[in-house]
C-alpha positions as CSV (number, residue, x, y, z in Angstrom):
1,S,28.0,76.1,18.9
2,F,24.9,78.0,19.9
3,G,22.8,74.9,19.7
4,A,25.0,72.9,22.0
5,C,24.7,75.8,24.7
6,V,20.9,75.5,24.4
7,V,20.9,71.7,24.8
8,L,23.3,71.6,27.7
9,A,21.5,74.4,29.6
10,K,19.2,71.9,31.3
11,G,22.1,70.1,33.0
12,N,25.2,71.2,34.8
13,A,28.2,69.3,33.3
14,E,30.4,69.9,36.3
15,S,27.8,68.5,38.7
16,G,27.4,65.6,36.3
17,K,31.2,65.1,36.3
18,A,31.2,64.8,40.1
19,K,28.3,62.3,40.0
20,A,29.9,60.3,37.2
21,A,33.1,60.0,39.0
22,Q,31.2,58.4,42.0
23,V,29.3,55.8,40.1
24,C,29.5,55.7,36.2
25,A,33.3,55.7,36.0
26,A,33.7,52.2,37.3
27,C,32.1,50.8,34.1
28,H,32.1,53.5,31.5
29,G,35.4,55.4,32.4
30,P,35.6,58.8,34.0
31,D,34.8,60.7,30.8
32,G,32.6,57.9,29.2
33,N,35.3,56.9,26.7
34,K,37.0,53.9,28.5
35,P,34.4,51.2,29.2
36,T,35.9,48.3,31.4
37,G,34.2,45.7,29.1
38,P,32.5,45.3,25.7
39,E,29.1,45.2,27.4
40,F,29.5,48.8,28.5
41,P,28.8,51.5,25.9
42,I,30.8,54.6,25.2
43,L,28.7,57.4,26.6
44,A,31.0,60.3,25.6
45,G,29.7,62.4,22.8
46,Q,26.2,60.9,22.9
47,H,23.3,63.2,22.5
48,V,21.8,64.8,25.7
49,D,18.3,63.7,24.8
50,Y,19.4,60.1,24.2
51,L,21.3,59.9,27.5
52,K,18.5,61.4,29.5
53,K,15.9,59.1,27.9
54,A,18.1,56.1,28.6
55,L,18.5,57.0,32.3
56,S,14.8,57.7,32.6
57,D,13.9,54.4,30.8
58,Y,16.2,52.6,33.3
59,K,14.6,54.3,36.2
60,S,11.0,53.5,35.0
61,G,11.8,49.9,34.1
62,K,11.2,50.5,30.5
63,R,14.8,49.4,29.8
64,T,16.0,46.5,31.8
65,N,19.4,46.0,33.2
66,P,19.7,45.3,36.9
67,I,22.8,47.3,37.4
68,M,21.6,50.4,35.6
69,Q,18.3,50.1,37.2
70,G,19.8,50.1,40.6
71,F,21.7,53.3,39.8
72,A,19.0,55.1,37.9
73,V,16.3,54.6,40.5
74,T,18.3,56.8,42.9
75,L,18.7,59.7,40.4
76,S,16.6,62.8,40.4
77,N,15.6,64.5,37.1
78,Q,18.3,67.1,37.7
79,E,21.0,64.5,38.3
80,M,20.0,62.8,35.1
81,D,20.2,66.2,33.2
82,D,23.6,66.7,34.8
83,L,25.0,63.4,33.9
84,A,23.6,63.8,30.3
85,A,25.2,67.2,30.0
86,W,28.7,65.8,31.3
87,F,28.9,62.9,28.9
88,A,27.4,64.7,25.9
89,S,30.1,67.4,26.4
90,Q,33.0,64.9,26.3
91,P,34.7,64.3,23.0
92,S,34.1,60.7,21.8
93,N,36.8,58.3,21.0
94,L,34.4,56.5,18.6
95,V,35.6,56.5,15.0
96,S,33.0,57.7,12.6
97,H,32.2,55.3,9.6
98,R,31.0,57.8,7.1
């Protein structure tokens, strides 16, 4: 849809995919759908703005998780945009409860 194109324009999903494969996949799965434990959320299909804010909050210390803070502090704004674009562009395995 047109709206998705506009939202994803800030980040490069392919760059995010490469970055996610290096770090994020270990806990969240390569496409954000296969967490390795119940404490790791599914990232696939989340909103770009939510994912970017979560990473920014980990980086600033507003959200606290030693593992995520350790990763987030190394990310540039562009890398956070790219990761958000990658995970947001992935279809989610979550079941909707409407």
